[in-house]
TORKOL-4160 file (C-alpha; in steps of 0.2 Angstrom, whole numbers, padded with zeros to 4 digits, m for minus):
126
<pt num="1" X="0246" Y="m0944" Z="m0196"/>
<pt num="2" X="0243" Y="m0936" Z="m0179"/>
<pt num="3" X="0252" Y="m0921" Z="m0172"/>
<pt num="4" X="0250" Y="m0914" Z="m0155"/>
<pt num="5" X="0250" Y="m0895" Z="m0153"/>
<pt num="6" X="0256" Y="m0889" Z="m0136"/>
<pt num="7" X="0261" Y="m0871" Z="m0138"/>
<pt num="8" X="0271" Y="m0864" Z="m0124"/>
<pt num="9" X="0259" Y="m0849" Z="m0122"/>
<pt num="10" X="0243" Y="m0861" Z="m0121"/>
<pt num="11" X="0235" Y="m0866" Z="m0105"/>
<pt num="12" X="0242" Y="m0883" Z="m0098"/>
<pt num="13" X="0230" Y="m0898" Z="m0098"/>
<pt num="14" X="0224" Y="m0905" Z="m0082"/>
<pt num="15" X="0225" Y="m0923" Z="m0087"/>
<pt num="16" X="0231" Y="m0935" Z="m0100"/>
<pt num="17" X="0226" Y="m0926" Z="m0116"/>
<pt num="18" X="0233" Y="m0915" Z="m0129"/>
<pt num="19" X="0227" Y="m0897" Z="m0130"/>
<pt num="20" X="0225" Y="m0899" Z="m0148"/>
<pt num="21" X="0228" Y="m0913" Z="m0161"/>
<pt num="22" X="0231" Y="m0910" Z="m0180"/>
<pt num="23" X="0226" Y="m0925" Z="m0191"/>
<pt num="24" X="0228" Y="m0921" Z="m0209"/>
<pt num="25" X="0220" Y="m0904" Z="m0212"/>
<pt num="26" X="0209" Y="m0905" Z="m0197"/>
<pt num="27" X="0213" Y="m0897" Z="m0180"/>
<pt num="28" X="0204" Y="m0905" Z="m0165"/>
<pt num="29" X="0204" Y="m0893" Z="m0150"/>
<pt num="30" X="0201" Y="m0902" Z="m0133"/>
<pt num="31" X="0188" Y="m0894" Z="m0121"/>
<pt num="32" X="0195" Y="m0878" Z="m0115"/>
<pt num="33" X="0191" Y="m0871" Z="m0098"/>
<pt num="34" X="0194" Y="m0853" Z="m0091"/>
<pt num="35" X="0212" Y="m0855" Z="m0086"/>
<pt num="36" X="0224" Y="m0841" Z="m0087"/>
<pt num="37" X="0239" Y="m0849" Z="m0096"/>
<pt num="38" X="0252" Y="m0837" Z="m0088"/>
<pt num="39" X="0247" Y="m0841" Z="m0070"/>
<pt num="40" X="0239" Y="m0858" Z="m0072"/>
<pt num="41" X="0224" Y="m0852" Z="m0061"/>
<pt num="42" X="0206" Y="m0853" Z="m0065"/>
<pt num="43" X="0197" Y="m0836" Z="m0069"/>
<pt num="44" X="0185" Y="m0834" Z="m0055"/>
<pt num="45" X="0172" Y="m0823" Z="m0063"/>
<pt num="46" X="0154" Y="m0823" Z="m0071"/>
<pt num="47" X="0150" Y="m0833" Z="m0086"/>
<pt num="48" X="0155" Y="m0819" Z="m0097"/>
<pt num="49" X="0173" Y="m0818" Z="m0090"/>
<pt num="50" X="0175" Y="m0837" Z="m0090"/>
<pt num="51" X="0169" Y="m0837" Z="m0109"/>
<pt num="52" X="0181" Y="m0824" Z="m0114"/>
<pt num="53" X="0196" Y="m0834" Z="m0106"/>
<pt num="54" X="0190" Y="m0850" Z="m0114"/>
<pt num="55" X="0189" Y="m0841" Z="m0131"/>
<pt num="56" X="0206" Y="m0833" Z="m0129"/>
<pt num="57" X="0213" Y="m0851" Z="m0125"/>
<pt num="58" X="0205" Y="m0858" Z="m0141"/>
<pt num="59" X="0212" Y="m0843" Z="m0151"/>
<pt num="60" X="0230" Y="m0847" Z="m0144"/>
<pt num="61" X="0228" Y="m0865" Z="m0150"/>
<pt num="62" X="0221" Y="m0860" Z="m0167"/>
<pt num="63" X="0236" Y="m0847" Z="m0169"/>
<pt num="64" X="0248" Y="m0861" Z="m0166"/>
<pt num="65" X="0241" Y="m0870" Z="m0181"/>
<pt num="66" X="0243" Y="m0854" Z="m0191"/>
<pt num="67" X="0224" Y="m0851" Z="m0192"/>
<pt num="68" X="0210" Y="m0842" Z="m0184"/>
<pt num="69" X="0192" Y="m0843" Z="m0179"/>
<pt num="70" X="0187" Y="m0841" Z="m0197"/>
<pt num="71" X="0193" Y="m0859" Z="m0199"/>
<pt num="72" X="0182" Y="m0866" Z="m0185"/>
<pt num="73" X="0168" Y="m0877" Z="m0192"/>
<pt num="74" X="0161" Y="m0885" Z="m0176"/>
<pt num="75" X="0161" Y="m0881" Z="m0158"/>
<pt num="76" X="0153" Y="m0889" Z="m0143"/>
<pt num="77" X="0148" Y="m0878" Z="m0128"/>
<pt num="78" X="0146" Y="m0886" Z="m0111"/>
<pt num="79" X="0137" Y="m0876" Z="m0098"/>
<pt num="80" X="0133" Y="m0880" Z="m0080"/>
<pt num="81" X="0118" Y="m0868" Z="m0080"/>
<pt num="82" X="0108" Y="m0866" Z="m0096"/>
<pt num="83" X="0101" Y="m0850" Z="m0089"/>
<pt num="84" X="0118" Y="m0842" Z="m0093"/>
<pt num="85" X="0116" Y="m0847" Z="m0111"/>
<pt num="86" X="0112" Y="m0829" Z="m0117"/>
<pt num="87" X="0127" Y="m0821" Z="m0107"/>
<pt num="88" X="0139" Y="m0835" Z="m0114"/>
<pt num="89" X="0132" Y="m0833" Z="m0131"/>
<pt num="90" X="0135" Y="m0814" Z="m0131"/>
<pt num="91" X="0153" Y="m0816" Z="m0127"/>
<pt num="92" X="0156" Y="m0831" Z="m0138"/>
<pt num="93" X="0149" Y="m0823" Z="m0153"/>
<pt num="94" X="0161" Y="m0808" Z="m0152"/>
<pt num="95" X="0176" Y="m0820" Z="m0156"/>
<pt num="96" X="0168" Y="m0827" Z="m0172"/>
<pt num="97" X="0166" Y="m0821" Z="m0190"/>
<pt num="98" X="0150" Y="m0823" Z="m0200"/>
<pt num="99" X="0144" Y="m0836" Z="m0203"/>
<pt num="100" X="0148" Y="m0844" Z="m0186"/>
<pt num="101" X="0152" Y="m0862" Z="m0185"/>
<pt num="102" X="0140" Y="m0876" Z="m0182"/>
<pt num="103" X="0138" Y="m0878" Z="m0163"/>
<pt num="104" X="0130" Y="m0889" Z="m0150"/>
<pt num="105" X="0126" Y="m0883" Z="m0132"/>
<pt num="106" X="0124" Y="m0895" Z="m0118"/>
<pt num="107" X="0120" Y="m0892" Z="m0100"/>
<pt num="108" X="0130" Y="m0903" Z="m0089"/>
<pt num="109" X="0129" Y="m0907" Z="m0070"/>
<pt num="110" X="0148" Y="m0902" Z="m0067"/>
<pt num="111" X="0163" Y="m0897" Z="m0076"/>
<pt num="112" X="0182" Y="m0899" Z="m0071"/>
<pt num="113" X="0187" Y="m0889" Z="m0057"/>
<pt num="114" X="0169" Y="m0883" Z="m0055"/>
<pt num="115" X="0170" Y="m0870" Z="m0069"/>
<pt num="116" X="0154" Y="m0863" Z="m0078"/>
<pt num="117" X="0159" Y="m0867" Z="m0096"/>
<pt num="118" X="0170" Y="m0878" Z="m0107"/>
<pt num="119" X="0171" Y="m0877" Z="m0126"/>
<pt num="120" X="0179" Y="m0888" Z="m0138"/>
<pt num="121" X="0182" Y="m0885" Z="m0157"/>
<pt num="122" X="0186" Y="m0892" Z="m0174"/>
<pt num="123" X="0194" Y="m0882" Z="m0187"/>
<pt num="124" X="0200" Y="m0885" Z="m0205"/>
<pt num="125" X="0217" Y="m0880" Z="m0210"/>
<pt num="126" X="0219" Y="m0874" Z="m0228"/>
């Protein structure tokens, strides 16, 4: 069974995808970019500001499933510049409990709307 989660306070998707899908006890969160869910505009800031917004967007989707970052088991971070890894990691890590989830970080040529960072996540719902 699949159930799309599209909470009203979450950032709206840019394309034909669900912000999150629940399948059994797993929650798959689509790649989140730094969009302000209230205004629908991109956060035009440095990697730290963009990472903060992405993580807040993920938090909103987790909350809609009744869970938090402590339930996240895997993330994938997409960066347009690996030189910004340390700054991204500094902000990213403030949202996560110990131990942090497994993670892959990949440098890409370009991201939607030319943002600096996109992050997806997988969580387990107890």
